[in-house]
C-alpha positions, 0 to 999 in steps of 0.5 A: 481587682480592676475597677472596670468590669470590661478588663477582667483578669484573663487568667482568673476571670469572674465565674459562676459555677452551679452545684447540686447537693442533697438533704434527706434525699432532696436535691438542692440547687445553688450557684457559686459566684467565683471572684476574679483574680487568683485566690484564695478568696473569702466565702459568704453564704447568701440566704434568700427571702421567701420564694418569689420575692428576693434572692439577693443576687445583686448582693452576690454580684457586689460581693464577687466584685469585692473579691468574695465568693458568694454561695447561693442555694435554694432551700427545700421547696424553693427556687427549683429545689425539691422538698 
């Protein structure tokens, strides 16, 4: 992994991929922060605090820079997820 974020791996740059999944018929929305460089990479689930307070996405970015794929999603009724 490069130290300077201005010099990404052009073949495998860091990325963000949104996703939707259902729990009991309700859509939950999330995002995967894909680490730079060819994987495989370990994956970490990032769980947020109360809606309106903290999503810990700064932690997700730090994990991604460390070569980990953080996965974040909103609980039912939080951050746009239905329920």
